[in-house]
A tleap script that builds the chain and sets N, CA, C and O, in Angstrom:
source leaprc.protein.ff14SB
mol = sequence {
  NMET ALA LEU ASN GLU ARG LYS LEU LEU ILE
  GLU ILE ARG LEU ARG TRP ASN VAL ILE GLY
  ARG ARG ASN LEU VAL ASN GLU SER ILE ASP
  GLY GLY THR TRP CYS PRO ASP THR PRO GLU
  ASN ARG LYS ASP LEU GLU ILE ILE MET GLU
  ALA GLY ASN GLU THR TYR GLY GLU GLY SER
  HIE TRP ILE GLU ALA ARG GLU CALA
}
set mol.1.N position { -43.891 82.913 127.934 }
set mol.1.CA position { -42.690 83.073 128.730 }
set mol.1.C position { -43.085 83.716 130.059 }
set mol.1.O position { -43.839 84.688 130.081 }
set mol.2.N position { -42.579 83.176 131.159 }
set mol.2.CA position { -42.872 83.717 132.478 }
set mol.2.C position { -42.214 85.076 132.647 }
set mol.2.O position { -41.251 85.408 131.955 }
set mol.3.N position { -42.749 85.859 133.579 }
set mol.3.CA position { -42.215 87.211 133.796 }
set mol.3.C position { -40.754 87.204 134.219 }
set mol.3.O position { -40.011 88.124 133.877 }
set mol.4.N position { -40.327 86.178 134.961 }
set mol.4.CA position { -38.942 86.155 135.435 }
set mol.4.C position { -37.977 85.568 134.416 }
set mol.4.O position { -36.770 85.537 134.658 }
set mol.5.N position { -38.486 85.102 133.280 }
set mol.5.CA position { -37.629 84.602 132.207 }
set mol.5.C position { -37.412 85.708 131.184 }
set mol.5.O position { -38.320 86.489 130.899 }
set mol.6.N position { -36.225 85.765 130.644 }
set mol.6.CA position { -35.979 86.720 129.570 }
set mol.6.C position { -35.088 86.071 128.528 }
set mol.6.O position { -34.237 85.237 128.837 }
set mol.7.N position { -35.300 86.465 127.324 }
set mol.7.CA position { -34.518 85.929 126.222 }
set mol.7.C position { -33.167 86.630 126.202 }
set mol.7.O position { -33.100 87.860 126.204 }
set mol.8.N position { -32.113 85.864 126.182 }
set mol.8.CA position { -30.762 86.406 126.185 }
set mol.8.C position { -30.384 86.859 124.787 }
set mol.8.O position { -30.476 86.083 123.836 }
set mol.9.N position { -29.962 88.102 124.654 }
set mol.9.CA position { -29.500 88.636 123.373 }
set mol.9.C position { -28.009 88.884 123.481 }
set mol.9.O position { -27.548 89.601 124.369 }
set mol.10.N position { -27.268 88.289 122.578 }
set mol.10.CA position { -25.815 88.463 122.539 }
set mol.10.C position { -25.466 89.319 121.335 }
set mol.10.O position { -26.004 89.131 120.244 }
set mol.11.N position { -24.557 90.261 121.547 }
set mol.11.CA position { -24.033 91.096 120.462 }
set mol.11.C position { -22.555 90.800 120.303 }
set mol.11.O position { -21.873 90.431 121.259 }
set mol.12.N position { -22.073 90.966 119.087 }
set mol.12.CA position { -20.653 90.746 118.796 }
set mol.12.C position { -20.101 91.941 118.021 }
set mol.12.O position { -20.841 92.694 117.388 }
set mol.13.N position { -18.792 92.089 118.091 }
set mol.13.CA position { -18.121 93.102 117.275 }
set mol.13.C position { -16.696 92.658 117.015 }
set mol.13.O position { -16.124 91.857 117.754 }
set mol.14.N position { -16.149 93.191 115.964 }
set mol.14.CA position { -14.750 92.953 115.641 }
set mol.14.C position { -13.918 93.996 116.358 }
set mol.14.O position { -14.216 95.189 116.299 }
set mol.15.N position { -12.886 93.549 117.029 }
set mol.15.CA position { -11.946 94.458 117.694 }
set mol.15.C position { -10.585 94.266 117.060 }
set mol.15.O position { -10.272 93.188 116.553 }
set mol.16.N position { -9.791 95.293 117.089 }
set mol.16.CA position { -8.436 95.197 116.566 }
set mol.16.C position { -7.552 96.192 117.284 }
set mol.16.O position { -8.016 97.201 117.815 }
set mol.17.N position { -6.298 95.892 117.288 }
set mol.17.CA position { -5.304 96.774 117.863 }
set mol.17.C position { -4.032 96.620 117.043 }
set mol.17.O position { -3.192 95.765 117.324 }
set mol.18.N position { -3.911 97.441 116.050 }
set mol.18.CA position { -2.745 97.396 115.175 }
set mol.18.C position { -1.709 98.356 115.743 }
set mol.18.O position { -1.930 99.565 115.799 }
set mol.19.N position { -0.595 97.810 116.157 }
set mol.19.CA position { 0.462 98.612 116.786 }
set mol.19.C position { 0.872 99.746 115.866 }
set mol.19.O position { 1.141 99.543 114.682 }
set mol.20.N position { 0.915 100.938 116.431 }
set mol.20.CA position { 1.338 102.107 115.669 }
set mol.20.C position { 0.205 102.906 115.061 }
set mol.20.O position { 0.428 104.041 114.640 }
set mol.21.N position { -1.002 102.364 114.995 }
set mol.21.CA position { -2.138 103.105 114.445 }
set mol.21.C position { -2.784 103.901 115.564 }
set mol.21.O position { -3.247 103.326 116.549 }
set mol.22.N position { -2.818 105.213 115.421 }
set mol.22.CA position { -3.357 106.111 116.443 }
set mol.22.C position { -4.306 107.104 115.794 }
set mol.22.O position { -4.172 107.414 114.611 }
set mol.23.N position { -5.273 107.608 116.572 }
set mol.23.CA position { -6.175 108.630 116.048 }
set mol.23.C position { -5.578 110.016 116.294 }
set mol.23.O position { -4.429 110.134 116.721 }
set mol.24.N position { -6.354 111.056 116.025 }
set mol.24.CA position { -5.839 112.423 116.123 }
set mol.24.C position { -5.496 112.853 117.536 }
set mol.24.O position { -4.721 113.793 117.716 }
set mol.25.N position { -6.054 112.188 118.552 }
set mol.25.CA position { -5.711 112.522 119.941 }
set mol.25.C position { -4.800 111.451 120.553 }
set mol.25.O position { -4.741 111.288 121.772 }
set mol.26.N position { -4.100 110.733 119.687 }
set mol.26.CA position { -3.077 109.759 120.060 }
set mol.26.C position { -3.614 108.550 120.824 }
set mol.26.O position { -2.896 107.982 121.648 }
set mol.27.N position { -4.866 108.140 120.569 }
set mol.27.CA position { -5.420 106.931 121.161 }
set mol.27.C position { -5.321 105.810 120.132 }
set mol.27.O position { -5.419 106.052 118.929 }
set mol.28.N position { -5.125 104.577 120.612 }
set mol.28.CA position { -5.060 103.466 119.661 }
set mol.28.C position { -6.418 103.287 118.987 }
set mol.28.O position { -7.466 103.529 119.586 }
set mol.29.N position { -6.373 102.862 117.745 }
set mol.29.CA position { -7.588 102.627 116.965 }
set mol.29.C position { -7.929 101.153 117.137 }
set mol.29.O position { -7.223 100.284 116.626 }
set mol.30.N position { -9.008 100.875 117.855 }
set mol.30.CA position { -9.315 99.479 118.167 }
set mol.30.C position { -10.810 99.213 118.274 }
set mol.30.O position { -11.214 98.292 118.984 }
set mol.31.N position { -11.617 99.968 117.610 }
set mol.31.CA position { -13.062 99.894 117.798 }
set mol.31.C position { -13.763 98.863 116.953 }
set mol.31.O position { -13.148 98.030 116.287 }
set mol.32.N position { -15.049 98.951 117.008 }
set mol.32.CA position { -15.924 98.084 116.238 }
set mol.32.C position { -17.356 98.387 116.625 }
set mol.32.O position { -17.616 98.830 117.744 }
set mol.33.N position { -18.272 98.157 115.731 }
set mol.33.CA position { -19.678 98.419 115.988 }
set mol.33.C position { -20.362 97.131 116.417 }
set mol.33.O position { -20.187 96.092 115.780 }
set mol.34.N position { -21.135 97.190 117.483 }
set mol.34.CA position { -21.861 96.026 117.971 }
set mol.34.C position { -22.980 95.655 117.006 }
set mol.34.O position { -23.648 96.532 116.457 }
set mol.35.N position { -23.183 94.354 116.798 }
set mol.35.CA position { -24.280 93.854 115.971 }
set mol.35.C position { -24.798 92.562 116.597 }
set mol.35.O position { -24.078 91.926 117.366 }
set mol.36.N position { -26.030 92.159 116.286 }
set mol.36.CA position { -26.561 90.915 116.849 }
set mol.36.C position { -25.689 89.718 116.451 }
set mol.36.O position { -25.154 89.666 115.343 }
set mol.37.N position { -25.558 88.776 117.358 }
set mol.37.CA position { -24.762 87.572 117.095 }
set mol.37.C position { -25.607 86.571 116.322 }
set mol.37.O position { -26.191 85.653 116.896 }
set mol.38.N position { -25.660 86.765 115.014 }
set mol.38.CA position { -26.354 85.838 114.129 }
set mol.38.C position { -25.301 85.044 113.369 }
set mol.38.O position { -24.157 85.487 113.270 }
set mol.39.N position { -25.656 83.890 112.832 }
set mol.39.CA position { -24.676 83.116 112.056 }
set mol.39.C position { -24.067 83.929 110.909 }
set mol.39.O position { -22.867 83.834 110.649 }
set mol.40.N position { -24.885 84.722 110.230 }
set mol.40.CA position { -24.372 85.525 109.115 }
set mol.40.C position { -23.398 86.603 109.602 }
set mol.40.O position { -22.326 86.773 109.021 }
set mol.41.N position { -23.758 87.325 110.657 }
set mol.41.CA position { -22.864 88.364 111.187 }
set mol.41.C position { -21.569 87.758 111.696 }
set mol.41.O position { -20.494 88.310 111.460 }
set mol.42.N position { -21.654 86.619 112.398 }
set mol.42.CA position { -20.445 85.989 112.935 }
set mol.42.C position { -19.534 85.534 111.794 }
set mol.42.O position { -18.318 85.711 111.863 }
set mol.43.N position { -20.115 84.949 110.748 }
set mol.43.CA position { -19.310 84.503 109.597 }
set mol.43.C position { -18.592 85.693 108.955 }
set mol.43.O position { -17.402 85.613 108.650 }
set mol.44.N position { -19.322 86.800 108.750 }
set mol.44.CA position { -18.708 87.993 108.160 }
set mol.44.C position { -17.550 88.498 109.011 }
set mol.44.O position { -16.481 88.810 108.485 }
set mol.45.N position { -17.758 88.578 110.336 }
set mol.45.CA position { -16.694 89.071 111.211 }
set mol.45.C position { -15.518 88.113 111.257 }
set mol.45.O position { -14.373 88.555 111.353 }
set mol.46.N position { -15.770 86.810 111.190 }
set mol.46.CA position { -14.670 85.845 111.176 }
set mol.46.C position { -13.818 85.999 109.924 }
set mol.46.O position { -12.595 85.880 109.990 }
set mol.47.N position { -14.447 86.260 108.790 }
set mol.47.CA position { -13.708 86.471 107.542 }
set mol.47.C position { -12.822 87.714 107.658 }
set mol.47.O position { -11.647 87.689 107.292 }
set mol.48.N position { -13.404 88.800 108.173 }
set mol.48.CA position { -12.638 90.041 108.332 }
set mol.48.C position { -11.517 89.842 109.346 }
set mol.48.O position { -10.401 90.314 109.132 }
set mol.49.N position { -11.803 89.145 110.451 }
set mol.49.CA position { -10.797 88.888 111.477 }
set mol.49.C position { -9.624 88.099 110.904 }
set mol.49.O position { -8.466 88.437 111.152 }
set mol.50.N position { -9.918 87.060 110.145 }
set mol.50.CA position { -8.853 86.250 109.545 }
set mol.50.C position { -7.992 87.081 108.605 }
set mol.50.O position { -6.767 86.962 108.616 }
set mol.51.N position { -8.625 87.923 107.791 }
set mol.51.CA position { -7.866 88.778 106.873 }
set mol.51.C position { -6.993 89.761 107.650 }
set mol.51.O position { -5.837 89.985 107.289 }
set mol.52.N position { -7.537 90.343 108.707 }
set mol.52.CA position { -6.763 91.270 109.528 }
set mol.52.C position { -5.586 90.597 110.192 }
set mol.52.O position { -4.492 91.161 110.234 }
set mol.53.N position { -5.792 89.388 110.717 }
set mol.53.CA position { -4.697 88.664 111.358 }
set mol.53.C position { -3.627 88.250 110.357 }
set mol.53.O position { -2.443 88.227 110.694 }
set mol.54.N position { -4.025 87.923 109.136 }
set mol.54.CA position { -3.041 87.593 108.100 }
set mol.54.C position { -2.213 88.818 107.723 }
set mol.54.O position { -1.017 88.711 107.451 }
set mol.55.N position { -2.862 89.984 107.709 }
set mol.55.CA position { -2.182 91.209 107.290 }
set mol.55.C position { -1.331 91.810 108.404 }
set mol.55.O position { -0.187 92.199 108.170 }
set mol.56.N position { -1.884 91.886 109.616 }
set mol.56.CA position { -1.222 92.615 110.711 }
set mol.56.C position { -0.621 91.725 111.784 }
set mol.56.O position { 0.018 92.225 112.709 }
set mol.57.N position { -0.811 90.425 111.681 }
set mol.57.CA position { -0.218 89.508 112.654 }
set mol.57.C position { -1.269 88.837 113.525 }
set mol.57.O position { -2.308 89.418 113.838 }
set mol.58.N position { -0.977 87.605 113.908 }
set mol.58.CA position { -1.873 86.805 114.729 }
set mol.58.C position { -2.222 87.542 116.020 }
set mol.58.O position { -1.346 88.058 116.715 }
set mol.59.N position { -3.506 87.581 116.323 }
set mol.59.CA position { -3.967 88.227 117.554 }
set mol.59.C position { -4.247 89.705 117.426 }
set mol.59.O position { -4.677 90.334 118.393 }
set mol.60.N position { -4.012 90.283 116.245 }
set mol.60.CA position { -4.260 91.715 116.078 }
set mol.60.C position { -5.750 92.022 115.950 }
set mol.60.O position { -6.173 93.148 116.212 }
set mol.61.N position { -6.549 91.034 115.549 }
set mol.61.CA position { -7.988 91.180 115.387 }
set mol.61.C position { -8.689 90.039 116.110 }
set mol.61.O position { -8.228 88.899 116.063 }
set mol.62.N position { -9.798 90.335 116.778 }
set mol.62.CA position { -10.550 89.315 117.495 }
set mol.62.C position { -12.020 89.716 117.561 }
set mol.62.O position { -12.376 90.871 117.327 }
set mol.63.N position { -12.861 88.744 117.883 }
set mol.63.CA position { -14.288 88.991 118.019 }
set mol.63.C position { -14.612 89.029 119.511 }
set mol.63.O position { -14.211 88.150 120.273 }
set mol.64.N position { -15.338 90.053 119.904 }
set mol.64.CA position { -15.733 90.269 121.288 }
set mol.64.C position { -17.245 90.099 121.372 }
set mol.64.O position { -17.956 90.456 120.433 }
set mol.65.N position { -17.745 89.560 122.479 }
set mol.65.CA position { -19.182 89.362 122.665 }
set mol.65.C position { -19.624 89.980 123.989 }
set mol.65.O position { -18.843 90.099 124.934 }
set mol.66.N position { -20.907 90.372 124.030 }
set mol.66.CA position { -21.483 90.897 125.271 }
set mol.66.C position { -22.976 90.561 125.303 }
set mol.66.O position { -23.602 90.322 124.270 }
set mol.67.N position { -23.515 90.550 126.496 }
set mol.67.CA position { -24.957 90.402 126.656 }
set mol.67.C position { -25.584 91.766 126.496 }
set mol.67.O position { -25.150 92.733 127.123 }
set mol.68.N position { -26.608 91.851 125.657 }
set mol.68.CA position { -27.250 93.147 125.410 }
set mol.68.C position { -28.472 93.298 126.290 }
set mol.68.O position { -29.153 94.323 126.231 }
savepdb mol mol.pdb
quit
């Protein structure tokens, strides 16, 4: 690989924003831990996202991506 080329690493995480859920300092609870975007990780997050959307409503859970 040439010096000016770099391998792109993408990370993904599950995000959520359930209306009414707040932490101790009154901030919405909407976090998630970043992990490498592998087929296995993406499948796991999609399963969790679907379950969250079924429970809390469409659009309450989503997968976010970033370049690491």
